[in-house]
N, C-alpha and C positions, 0 to 999 in steps of 0.2 A: 196057683199061677200068679198070685198077687205078691210077688217078690222079684227083685232085680228087674224092675220095670223101667222103661224109658218113656217119658211123655213127649210126644211130638205135637207141636203147635204149628198148624198150617194156616197162616193169616193170608187169605185171598181177597180178591176185589170185592166180592159180595158177602162173604162170610168168613168166620174163623172156625176151623175144625181142630179138634184135639183127639189124638189116638193114644191109648196106652198100649205099648208093644212089649211083649215078653222077651226074655233072653233067647227064646227059640224063634223069634220073629213073627209071632202070632199076635193079631189084634185082639186085645182082651176087652177093651171098652172104647167107645167113641162118643163124642158129643159135638155140638156145633152151636154157633150163635151168629145171627145176621149182622151185617154192617151196612148202614144206609149209604146211598150214593145220591148226590144232588147234581142237577144240571142247570145252574142259574142263568146261563146264556148259551146260545148255540156255540158248540165247540168247547165249552167249559165243563169239566168233570171234577167234582169236589167230594172229599170226605172230611171227617172230623177226627183229628188225632186222638182226642179223648174217647170218642166212640170206638175207635179201633182198639185201644187199650182195654176198654170195658168189655168188648167182645171176646178178647183173649182171656180175661179173668173169668167171664161168665162161662165160656166153654170149658176152661180148665177146671173150674169149681164143679161143674156138672160131671165131668169125666172122672174126677178124683173122689166124688162123693162115696164115702164108705170104704175107701182104700186105706189100709193101715199105714200109720206114720212110718217112714223109713223104707217103704216098699219101692218108691220111685228113686232111682239112683241118679238120673240126669234128665235134662231137658234139651230137645233139639228144636230149632226154629226153621220153618220154611215160610218165606214171605213173598207177597207181591213185589214186583220190581219197578224201578223207574219213578214211582210216585214220589213226590217231593214234600217234605215235612219241615216245618219251621217252629221253633219253640224258644222261649225266653231262657237265656243262659243262667239267670239268677233264680227264677221261680220254678223252672222246669215245666211251665205251663205252655200249651200251644199258643203261638203268636200269629196264627193265620190258618187258612184252610189247608188241607192236604190236596195238592194238585195231582189228580190221578194220572196213571200212565197214558190214558187216552186223551188227556187234556191238550188242547191245541192253542191256548192263549199266547204261548210264547213263539208262535209262528213268525210274527214280524221280526223278532230278534234274530231268529235263524235266517230269515230271508236277507237281513242286513249283512250278516256275516258271509252269506253266500255271495251276495253282490260285491263284497270286498275281496272275494277270491280266497276265502279261508276254509272252504269245505274240504279241500284236499289235505290241508294241514290237520284238521280235526280228525279226518279218517285215518291218516297215517299214524297219529299218536294213539288215539283212543280205540281204533278198530271199528268205529261206528260211523254211519253216515250222519251228516248234519240234519237233525230232525227233532221237532219238539216233543216226540215221544220220550226221548231220553231226558235225564233229570236236569242237566246243567242249565239250560235256558229257563226252566221252571224255577230252579233255585234262585237264579238271578232275579226273576220276577218277584219272588217272595222277599228277598233281601232288599229290594228297592222299597218295599213297604214296611219292613221291620229291620232296619240296618244294623241294629245291635244284637240281633238274635243269632242263634246257631241253627244249622240246617243238617238234613240228612235224608235218608230213605226210610222206608217203613221198618226195616230191620234195625237201623241205628236208633230210631225213635223207641222201639220196644226194648232194645238193649239199655238205652238210657233210662227209660221209665222203670224198668225192672231191676237194673243193677246200679244205676247212677253213673255209669261209665259211657263217655261219648265215643263210640267206636262203630265201625262199619265193616262187614264181611267183604273180603276181596272180590267175590263174584258179583255181589250187589254193587260194589264200588265200580266195577268195570262197566256197569250199565249207566253210570252217571254222565259219561262223556267227559269226565275230568281226570280219569286215571290213565296213566301210561300202561296200556294193556300188557306190554311185554316185560316191564319191570315191576309192576304191581305197586307203584307209588303215585301220589298225586303229581300231575304234570305242571310245573311252574308255567309253562307256555300256555296250556289250556286254562289254568286259573286266571292268568292275565287276560286272555282272550274273552272269557266270559265274565270277568270282573268279580270273581269270587275270592275273598280272602281265605287263606288256608286256616286261619284261626277260627273261622266259622264252621269248618268241616270236621267230621269225626276222624279218629285215627284208624287207619286200615289194618285189619287183623286177618289171620288165616280163617279158613272155614271150619276147622276143627281144633280142639284143644280147650284149655280152661279160658272161657270167655266171660267169666264173671259169675258171681253168686247172687241170686235173687234176694232182694230185701223185703221189708214189711209191706211195701206198696204192692207186692205181688200176691197178697192174700194167701190162698192155699199153696202157692208156690214158694212162699218164704223159706229161704235157706237152701233151695235146690240149686245145683250148679248148671249153667248152660255150657254144653260141651260141643255144640255144632250149630252153625247157622248157614243156610243156603237160600238162594233165590228159588222160587217155586219150580221153575222150569229146570234148573240145575239139579234140584233135589229129585225130580222125576227121572232125569237121566241117570242119576246115581242109583236110584232104586232098581233100574233095569239090570244093574250088576254087570257081570261078564258079558251078557248079551249086548250091552251098549257098544262094545268094541266092534261088533259085527254089523250093526245097523244104524239107521237114522231114526231118532226118537221124535214122535209127533205128539204134542200135548194139545188136546182139543178142549178149549174153554171158551170164554167170552171172545178172545182172540185165539190164535194158535202160535205155538213155538215149535219150530223144526230145528233140531240140534244134533250135531254129530261131533264126536271127539276128534281133535286135530284141526287142521286148517283146510278149508275147501271153499270154492265159490267166489273168491275175489271180492270185488266191490258190490256184488249182488247181495251178499249176506254180511253179517257182522262177525267180527272176531271178539270173543268174550272169554272171561275166565270161568271155567266150569266149576271148579272148587280147588282150593289151595293153589298149586302151581300148574294145573292142567288147563290147557286152552281148548276151546271148542269153537266151531263155526255154527252160527245160528241165523235163521231167517224168521222174521216176525210177521204175522198176519194180523191186521187190526180187527177184522170182523169175521168171525166164523159162527160160534154159537149165538152171538148177538144178532147175526143176520136172520136166523130162524126166529129169534125172539121178536125182532122188529116186524117180520112178516106176519107172525102170529097175532101181534097186537093190531096191525093194520087190517087184518081180515076178521078180527074178533074171535080168534080161535086160540087154542093152547099150543105151546111148542110141541107137545106130544102128538097132537092132532096133525100138525104140519109134517112130522116124521111119518105118521101113518099114511097120509096122502101121498107123500113122496115115494113110499115103498111100492105103490101099485100104479104109478103114473109114469108117463114119459114127459120129458121137458118139451118135446116137439119143436125143437129149434129155439126155444126161449132161453136166454141167458140173463142172469142177474149178477151184475158186477157191484159188490158191496163197498164201493169207495166212499163210505159215509164221511170219512175224514181224510180223504186221499188214499193212496195205496202204499203199503210198506214193501217188504221184500217180495220179489227181487227187483221191483220197479223203483221204489223210493220216489214216488211222484205225489207230492202233497197237493198238486193242482188237479189231480184226477177227480172226476165226479161220479157218483153212483148212477147206474142206469139199468134199465131193463130193456133188452132188445129182442127182436123176433116175435113181437106180439101180433096176433091175428084176431079176427072176430071169433075164432074158435078157442082162444086161450081162456082157460078157466083156473080157479084157485089151485087145482091139483098140479097144473103145469108150473105155476109159480112156486109151489112147494118143492117140486122136484128140482127146479132151477136153483132154489136157495140152498138145498142140500148139496147139489152138484158144485155150487160155487165154492164150498169149503174144500172139497176134494181137488178141484181144479187149482185153487191157490196153493194148496200143499204140494201138488205135483209141479207147479211152477218153481217153487223153492227147491224141491229135490232135484229137478232138472238143472237148476243153477249151481247146485252143489256137485254136479257131475254124475248124478244118478245114485241109486242105492240098490243093494241086493235084498234088502229087508227093511220094512217099516215097523217100528215098535210104537204102538198106539196106547195112549192113556188119556185120562180126563173124562169129564162127565158126558160129553157128546158121544163117546165111544160105545155107549149103550145102544146106539142106533145101528142095528145090523146093516141096514141099507147103506148108510154112510160108509161103513167099513168096507162093504163089498164094492161100492162105487170107487172108493179110494184105491183098492187093489186093482180094479179094472183100468182106471185112468192112468195109474202109475206103472202098471205092468209088472209089479213085484208083489210078493206075499206080504200080508199085513198080519202081525201078531198083536192081538189086543190083550193087554193085561186084565185079568179077571177082577182085580180090585181097582176101584176108581181113586184110591187114596195114595197114589204113587208119590206125590210130593211129600206128604206126611211120613210115609214109610222111608223115603230117602233120608229125611232129616233124622228119623229114629235110628236108622242103621248107622249113619255116620256118628251120631251122638253116642251110640252104644259101642262104637269101635268095631262093628261087624265088617268083615271083609268077604265073607262067602254066604250066599243064600240063593234060593231059586224062586222064581215066580211061575204061576200058572197062567197060560195064555190060551186064547181062542184063535184059531187060524182062519184066515180068509185068503184063498188063492185066487190069482187074477184069472178072469175069463175074457174071451175075445169081446172087444167093444167096438163101436162104430168109429172107424178111423177119422171121421170128419169132426168128432166131438172136440178134440183138442185144438185143431186149427180154428174152428168156429169160436171157441172160447177166447183164443188169442185175438181174433178179430174184434170181439166184444170189448176186450180190455183196451185195444187200440182206440176204439171209439170213446171209451171213458176217459182216456188221457187227453188233457188239454194240449194242443200243439204248442211247442215252444218256438220262440223266434229262431229262424234259421233251420228249423227241422223240415 
């Protein structure tokens, strides 16, 4: 099986995973390496570009250990999105921190543009709401501190570091808030609005094709061609294959991405480039798996224990709205605050655990509703291993959930596109909806309304 292999590199928020995938679509080997995350101030989320590259090389080296030379034919990249990277155009070394997709330090810049009436213009061109989650305002913050540097997202940093070429894949570019989403080119109007010179930006390239050959800096990857690059959520959608045309994909991670091919949902969700020239509607949730991790740390338990408690408890009217940094889709309210409502003297950790897990499913259901509903949900990501969450999701959404049996959908999607595969099948576990308390969804919406700060005139 060690011939005609594709190496998939899935560079995520907390780790980099590498998979060796055979021509038959089977995972031959896998390896991973962690990536540190730092929180220097409230609302600030940073990583180090050098450490991200090191994690890629470490995971690739472990995955390829003992693999004969020439067995790997191509490399596909799947990367975290929206995170902003800056590096010196002469030395190629990082010129500042990586501002993670959760980073909120550029909020004042976005507020200023909104106060000037520019939010509609940004949405019309980019397909994205004016929000510091996207790259543009973070890139402006970095360039203010390193004006002669070049910038990009994680995919463009890795492409530069490995191949020496300053380029960005069109799907990742569509998440910067600087791309004209319908033409696939940098928007002069948005570049002027955010004050970013085009000379500092990478060249926009397709998602698949010859995207460069890795040089000596790539260590064990030296000489291999990169033939596909995708944002991680886009790669997961691609991996669902033909099934993606029939359903809405939900990736459960630190946050969650709800994506369907085509356009749906209006201003409640984003319009983005899925891959190459295919558009998709997407709703982003800032806190899903991280909600469980937060509660686990607060209670001195493990995330697995939170899941176990949630499986056997009722929330008993308790709702946890995880607006730790505001609420994203479908509300896009950065003034919302996190809250726990419905507490009584009888509330115990088990009720909080259930409420935390239910908050994930409620948020997904909110986005699916904004998209006009769905006949089927396609679930992937680490949190899908929680059967309780999957069943709650089916119950609250009122539609079947198909859970991919592999948690490596992003890596597989990159491997399939890099290898030129057009047909494959995945194995799924099915969760059919059961009757649920009709008061649950209205009670959740009431809790969200409490979390949202009233706006003038509302």
